[in-house]
C-alpha positions as CSV (number, residue, x, y, z in Angstrom):
1,X,12.9,31.0,-36.0
2,X,12.9,27.7,-37.9
3,X,13.2,24.3,-36.6
4,X,16.4,24.0,-38.4
5,X,18.0,27.3,-36.9
6,X,16.9,26.3,-33.4
7,X,18.4,22.8,-33.5
8,X,21.5,23.6,-34.9
9,X,22.7,27.2,-33.9
10,X,23.9,30.2,-35.8
11,X,22.6,30.3,-39.3
12,X,25.3,31.2,-42.0
13,X,25.0,32.3,-45.9
14,X,27.6,32.2,-48.5
15,X,28.0,32.8,-52.1
16,X,29.8,30.6,-54.4
17,X,31.3,30.5,-58.0
18,X,32.9,27.1,-59.1
19,X,35.0,27.0,-62.0
20,X,36.0,23.9,-64.0
21,X,36.8,22.7,-67.6
22,X,36.1,19.9,-69.7
23,X,39.1,18.8,-71.9
24,X,38.6,17.2,-75.2
25,X,39.0,17.5,-79.0
26,X,36.1,17.9,-81.0
27,X,34.1,21.2,-80.8
28,X,30.6,19.4,-80.7
29,X,31.5,16.9,-78.3
30,X,32.7,19.8,-76.1
31,X,29.7,21.7,-76.3
32,X,27.5,18.7,-75.7
33,X,29.6,17.8,-72.6
34,X,29.3,21.5,-71.2
35,X,25.6,21.4,-71.7
36,X,25.5,17.7,-69.8
37,X,27.7,19.2,-67.3
38,X,25.7,22.2,-66.4
39,X,22.5,20.2,-66.3
40,X,24.0,17.5,-64.3
41,X,26.3,20.0,-61.9
42,X,22.9,21.8,-61.0
43,X,20.9,18.6,-60.6
44,X,23.7,17.0,-58.1
45,X,24.1,20.4,-56.5
46,X,20.5,20.6,-55.7
47,X,20.6,16.8,-54.6
48,X,23.4,17.2,-52.3
49,X,22.3,20.6,-50.6
50,X,18.8,18.6,-49.8
51,X,20.8,15.8,-48.4
52,X,22.4,18.3,-46.1
53,X,19.7,20.4,-45.2
54,X,21.0,23.4,-46.8
55,X,18.8,26.2,-48.7
56,X,19.5,28.4,-51.4
57,X,19.9,28.1,-55.3
58,X,22.5,27.1,-58.0
59,X,22.6,28.8,-61.7
60,X,24.8,28.5,-64.6
61,X,26.6,31.7,-66.1
62,X,27.5,32.8,-69.4
63,X,31.1,32.2,-68.5
64,X,30.5,28.7,-68.2
65,X,30.9,28.7,-64.4
66,X,28.2,27.4,-61.8
67,X,27.0,30.2,-59.1
68,X,24.7,30.1,-56.4
69,X,24.1,30.9,-52.6
70,X,24.0,28.6,-49.7
71,X,22.2,29.0,-46.4
72,X,22.0,27.0,-43.0
73,X,23.3,26.0,-39.8
74,X,27.1,26.8,-39.8
75,X,28.3,22.9,-39.9
76,X,26.0,22.2,-42.8
77,X,27.4,25.2,-44.9
78,X,30.7,24.2,-44.4
79,X,29.8,20.5,-45.2
80,X,28.2,22.1,-48.7
81,X,31.4,24.4,-49.0
82,X,33.5,21.1,-49.1
83,X,31.4,19.6,-51.6
84,X,31.2,22.5,-53.9
85,X,35.1,22.6,-53.7
86,X,36.0,18.7,-53.9
87,X,33.4,16.7,-55.1
88,X,30.8,18.2,-57.1
89,X,28.8,16.1,-60.0
90,X,30.6,12.5,-61.0
91,X,31.5,14.1,-64.5
92,X,32.9,17.7,-63.5
93,X,36.3,18.6,-63.0
94,X,36.5,21.4,-60.2
95,X,39.5,23.9,-61.0
96,X,38.6,26.2,-58.2
97,X,35.8,27.4,-56.1
98,X,35.5,30.9,-54.8
99,X,33.2,32.0,-51.7
100,X,32.1,35.4,-50.8
101,X,29.7,37.4,-48.9
102,X,30.1,34.8,-45.9
103,X,28.1,35.8,-43.0
104,X,26.2,35.1,-40.1
105,X,22.0,35.7,-41.1
106,X,19.2,35.8,-38.6
107,X,17.0,33.8,-40.7
108,X,16.9,31.8,-43.8
109,X,15.9,33.7,-46.9
110,X,14.9,30.5,-48.8
111,X,12.6,27.4,-48.0
112,X,14.2,25.0,-50.1
113,X,17.2,24.8,-52.8
114,X,16.5,25.4,-56.4
115,X,17.8,25.7,-59.7
116,X,17.6,29.6,-61.2
117,X,17.5,29.9,-65.2
């Protein structure tokens, strides 16, 4: 068992998908904003996960959402869930966040937090 698990009790795992949109008039501008949104969403998600001390991954989907998995002590996973639902990256607009497959796990499956491509 990792030091993280020993210090904080039960470990949790949860999958997530963040839905949002950018509202502007020009198509080119929209495409640029979407690219920037996804880049910075992943960057800020990784940064927040590291600050909170959770592990897992984040990835952009072809549907324009951000999906991933978070693992760690229950209180830290809950803090990350709150951040994913209410804060996100500075330029993001979060419409909703879906969480699924939330469960207690015996050990962490990841050693850090990363962006998948």
